[in-house]
C-alpha positions in Angstrom: -39.1 -20.1 2.3 -36.6 -20.8 -0.7 -32.5 -20.2 0.8 -31.2 -20.4 3.7 -27.8 -19.4 4.9 -25.2 -21.1 6.6 -22.2 -19.8 8.3 -19.8 -22.2 9.2 -15.9 -23.1 9.1 -13.5 -22.9 6.9 -11.5 -25.3 8.4 -12.4 -28.7 9.1 -12.7 -29.2 12.3 -11.0 -31.5 14.4 -13.6 -33.9 15.0 -15.0 -36.2 12.1 -18.4 -35.7 13.8 -18.6 -31.9 12.3 -18.1 -32.7 8.4 -20.8 -36.0 8.7 -23.8 -33.2 9.8 -22.3 -30.5 6.9 -23.0 -33.1 4.6 -26.4 -33.9 6.3 -27.6 -30.4 6.3 -26.3 -30.8 2.5 -28.5 -33.2 1.3 -31.4 -32.0 3.7 -30.9 -28.3 2.5 -31.1 -30.0 -1.5 -33.4 -32.8 -0.4 -36.5 -30.0 0.6 -35.2 -27.6 -3.1 -34.1 -25.2 -0.1 -31.0 -23.7 -2.2 -27.8 -23.2 -0.2 -26.1 -19.6 0.5 -23.2 -19.2 1.9 -19.2 -17.9 2.3 -18.2 -19.1 -0.9 -15.2 -20.8 0.2 -13.5 -24.3 -0.9 -11.9 -25.0 1.8 -13.0 -26.5 5.6 -16.6 -27.3 6.7 -17.5 -24.5 4.0 -15.8 -26.3 1.2 -17.8 -29.9 2.1 -21.4 -27.9 2.2 -21.2 -27.1 -1.1 -19.8 -29.7 -2.8 -22.6 -31.9 -1.1 -25.3 -29.7 -1.8 -24.6 -29.9 -5.2 -24.0 -33.1 -5.5 -27.4 -34.0 -4.2 -28.7 -31.6 -6.8 -29.1 -28.2 -4.5 -28.5 -24.3 -5.5 -25.5 -23.3 -4.1 -24.7 -19.5 -4.2 -21.5 -18.0 -3.0 -20.3 -14.9 -1.9 -17.0 -14.0 -1.1 -15.3 -10.9 -0.7 -11.9 -10.6 -3.0 -9.5 -10.5 -0.2 -10.6 -14.1 0.6 -10.8 -15.6 -3.2 -7.0 -16.9 -2.7 -6.6 -17.3 0.6 -10.1 -19.3 1.2 -9.7 -20.4 -2.5 -13.2 -19.2 -3.6 -15.3 -22.1 -5.2 -15.1 -22.5 -8.8 -18.3 -24.9 -9.6 -21.2 -23.4 -7.8 -24.6 -22.2 -9.2 -24.3 -18.8 -8.7 -21.2 -16.7 -7.3 -20.9 -13.3 -5.9 -17.5 -11.3 -5.3 -17.7 -8.4 -3.4 -15.6 -5.7 -1.6 -15.9 -5.6 2.1 -16.9 -8.5 4.5 -19.6 -5.5 5.5 -21.1 -6.4 1.6 -20.9 -9.7 1.9 -22.7 -9.9 5.4 -25.3 -7.3 3.9 -26.2 -9.7 0.4 -26.1 -13.5 2.6 -28.9 -11.6 3.8 -30.6 -10.4 1.4 -30.8 -13.4 -0.6 -31.5 -15.6 2.5 -34.7 -16.5 4.6 -33.1 -18.3 7.0 -29.8 -19.1 9.2 -27.9 -21.4 10.5 -24.6 -22.0 12.3 -22.8 -25.4 12.1 -19.7 -25.5 14.0 -17.1 -22.8 13.0 -14.3 -20.3 14.6 -14.9 -16.1 15.4 -16.1 -15.4 11.7 -19.2 -18.2 12.0 -20.2 -16.6 15.3 -19.8 -12.4 14.4 -21.9 -13.6 11.2 -24.6 -15.7 13.4 -24.7 -13.0 15.8 -25.0 -10.0 14.0 -28.5 -11.3 11.7 -29.7 -12.5 15.4 -28.9 -9.4 16.4 -31.1 -8.0 13.7 -33.8 -10.2 14.0 -34.1 -8.4 17.4 -33.9 -5.1 16.4 -36.6 -5.5 14.0 -34.6 -5.3 10.9 -35.6 -8.8 9.5 -37.7 -11.7 10.7 -36.1 -14.4 9.5 -35.1 -17.8 12.1 -32.2 -18.3 13.4 -30.4 -21.6 14.2 -27.2 -23.2 15.8 -27.0 -27.0 14.1 -25.6 -28.3 17.6 -22.8 -31.0 16.6 -22.0 -33.1 19.0 -22.9 -30.6 21.8 -20.6 -27.5 20.1 -22.8 -24.8 21.2 -24.0 -26.2 24.5 -21.3 -23.4 26.3 -22.8 -20.6 23.6 -26.7 -21.4 24.8 -25.6 -21.1 28.5 -24.1 -18.5 28.4 -27.1 -16.7 26.4 -29.4 -18.2 29.2 -26.5 -16.5 31.8 -27.7 -13.3 29.6 -31.0 -14.0 30.7 -30.4 -14.0 34.5 -28.1 -11.1 34.8 -30.7 -8.6 32.9 -28.9 -8.1 29.7 -31.3 -10.4 27.5 -35.0 -10.7 27.5 -36.3 -14.4 27.6 -38.3 -13.7 24.3 -35.3 -12.5 22.8 -33.3 -16.3 24.0 -35.9 -18.0 22.4 -34.9 -16.7 19.3 -31.9 -19.1 18.8 -33.9 -22.5 17.5 -31.4 -25.4 18.4 -31.1 -29.1 17.5 -28.6 -31.8 16.3 -30.7 -33.1 13.6 -30.4 -31.0 10.3 -34.2 -31.7 9.4 -35.8 -30.9 13.0 -33.9 -27.2 13.0 -35.4 -26.5 9.0 -38.5 -27.7 10.8 -38.1 -25.5 14.2 -37.7 -22.5 10.9 -40.9 -23.2 9.8 -42.9 -22.6 12.6 -41.1 -19.8 14.1 -42.9 -16.8 14.7 -41.3 -13.3 16.1 -41.6 -12.3 19.3 -42.7 -9.1 19.7 -40.7 -7.7 22.4 -38.8 -4.5 23.4 -35.2 -5.5 24.0 -34.6 -2.7 26.4 -35.3 -4.4 30.0 -35.6 -1.0 31.9 -38.6 -0.2 28.8 -40.0 -3.6 29.3 -40.5 -3.4 33.0 -41.9 0.2 32.6 -38.9 1.7 34.7 
């Protein structure tokens, strides 16, 4: 594993724990020699992660669409920056540059980007680990909902277990090292032989 893509808020959130966890992840990536791939912003948790990782000597690659360069205030001090034409290009390039994916607290974009790469994993387009850094229980309701998806017959349990979760950045990265993608059909009816 050489680089980890991190999805997180371009806003800082209301709880100081989010910023502290973001900084802890930035330092952990740099200490392990793992490059950071992220959305290229200098604002909110995104900027805080990039700044912390850079300050700790880490590699930081930003990928940002032209439309968001001014809105999200593109970070100007990164190791490498890519300005792309669309969100689709952004997400594809971020995925191509990365060996694993982490979601920190964030909003709609964070969830959308994380679930897209998770779905790609489920469908077999890649076999890269995906994890939630569950700061202060931020993702507890989401974990409960994914458990309900299994109970209600919309998600197989093997795919639910693809979402690795920890409140600790180092522990989450350690879980990535042991990750083995499931080899199971996503279609429950086919799995049951119906």
